[in-house]
N, C-alpha and C positions, 0 to 999 in steps of 0.2 A: 524610431522609438516611439511607441504609443505614449500619448499624453495621460496624465493622472485621470482626467476626465474620461478619456476612452477606456482605460483599464476599468474604472469603477462602474461606468454605465453601459459598457458594450462588452469587453472582454470577460470580466468576471461573470456577469448574467449568462454569457455564452458557455463559460466553463461550467457553471452551475447546472445549466440544462443538460449539457453533455454527461455530467456526472449522474444526474438523475434519470436520464433517458433509459438506461438498463433497467432500473427498478420500476419505471413506468411500463416498460414492455413486459417484464415478468408479471407485473400486476395484471395486465391486459390478458396475458396467457392464462393466468390462474381463473379469471372470470369468464373464460371461453373465447376470447377474441385472439386471432393469430394462430400459430402452430400449437397443436397440442402438446401438453407436457408428458404425454405418453403413459405407459402402464405404471410407471414408478415416479410420480410427480415430486414426492418428497425428495428422491435422489437428484432429480433434475434441478430443483431449487437449491439444494446443497451445492451442487456443482457450480451453478450460476453465480451465487452469492460468492463463493470461493474464488472463482477465477477473476471476478471484478475486484475482489479485495487485493489480489496480486497485481492486476493491472494498474490499479490506482496507486498502490505502493510504488511501483516502478515509475508511474508518472510523476509521483512526488519526489523521488530521488533524481529524476531526470531535470528538475528545474535548476539545480546548481550547475551541472554541466552545460545546460543551455545558456546560463549566465556567463560561463567561461567562453563559449563559442561566440556569443553576441558582443561580449564585452559590456554589456549592460545589466543592470541589478533588477529590471522590472519582472522577469520570469519568477523571481523569488515570491513576489506578491501573490502567487497562486498556490504556493506550497501548502499553506495552512488548509486552505479549502480542499485540496486534493487529498491531504492526510486525514482530514475529518471524514471525508467521504469513504476513504479506505477503511477506517475504523468502524464506521456505520455498516458497510458491507460485511466486514468481518464479524461484527456483532449479529447481524441477521444470519450469517452462516452457522454461527454457533447456536443461536437461538432455534434455527431450523433443526439442527441436531438434537438439542436438548428437549425441545417441545414436540415436534412433529415425528421426529425419527425414534427417539428413545422414550417420549412421553413421560419424562421424569422418573423413569425407572433407574434408581441409582445403582442397584445390584447389576443391572444390565450394562449400565454405563461403565462401572468398575471393570466388569469382565471384557467389555469392548476395548478398553484402554489397555488392559494386560495382553490381550490377544492382537491388538492393532496399535502399536506404539506411535504411528504417525499422528494419531489423534492427539497424544500428549504433546508432541512437537508443535502442532498447530495451536494447542490451547496455550503453551507457553508463549508463542508468537503473539497471540491475542492479548495476554496478559502484559507483555512488554509495551503494547500499543495504548493501553489504558492510561498510564501517567502521561503519555505525550498528548493525548486527546484532552485530559484534565487541565494540563498546563499550557494549552496552545494559545491562550489569550495573551494580550499585550500586558495585562496586569500581572499575570504570572511570570511573564518574561522579565519585567521590571523588578518583581520582588526576588526572583532567583539570580538574576545577574548572569555571571558567567557559568554558573551552575546549571543554567537553562540550557546552554549550548551543549554541555557534557550530558545532560539528561537526554536530550533530543538526538543524541547520537545512537540511542537504543533502536532507532528506526532501521539502523544497518542489520544488527542481529535479528530483529523482528523480521525483516523482509527475507533474510537468508532461511530463517525457520519456516516462513510461509512457502517458499520455494521448495524447501526439503519435504514439508508436508505434502505438497502438491505431487512432487517426484515419487515419494514413497507410496502414495495412494494409488498411483497408476499402475495397473496390473500388467498391461501388454505393451502397448506403443508408448515410449517415453519421449517421442519427438517434441510434443508441446511443451512438457516440463523443461526439456534441454534448451528450447528457444528462450523461455524465461530465464533460466539460469544464465544463459549467454548474455542476455541483455543486462541482468544484474551484474555480471563480471565487467562488462563494458562501462557501466555507470560507476561502479566503485573504482575501476581502473582509471577512469577520467580524474576522479577526485584525487586518487593517489599520485598520478602523473602531475597534476596542477600544484599539489602540496610540495612535491619533491622539487618541481622547477622553481617554486617560490622560495624553497629553503636554499636552493644553489644561487638564486639571485641575491639573496641576503648575505650569503657567505661570501661570494666573489665580487658583489657590488656591481653596479650598472656598468655596462661596457661603453667605451667612448670610440668615436671614430678619429 
């Protein structure tokens, strides 16, 4: 088990760098370093920000099953950072659509939403993440108490909606969205299994030899 010092001064900075690396790579590509963004750079940026939103949401959800598997609580200490990065990439994904793609053309945005409802699904997912990002601090956790736990369960429907948004967006090969859906099912299934197992233990009591 890593010590508090190792988590604070080594593992957390390492996770921070890993989360910022995709954004740094995208930035380098924008200014002309690395592979070209191609003939439609706005669409490439949209896809990159979106896929990293989903990956980081799944990484956030993976911390609790990791705690179950290791029998240690230290993975939970990375959950807030991963969640905030997921929200940041989601915000960039939406801002790219609003500013670069649609250029604040509200009539066109409304038409887009009516013609392509997967945009609405993604927007609702983003809105569910907003209160989680705002109340992610220890101060809010202390003020809300048990309500904080209930509020932060919104991450489950938010991630489901983001998966749905991605799946609905794909026009041809749905292999990649299915992989992420499968990972989400595994992560939610691990929670369900652990909770039911805990409930059975409380009901039957500990076994003795």
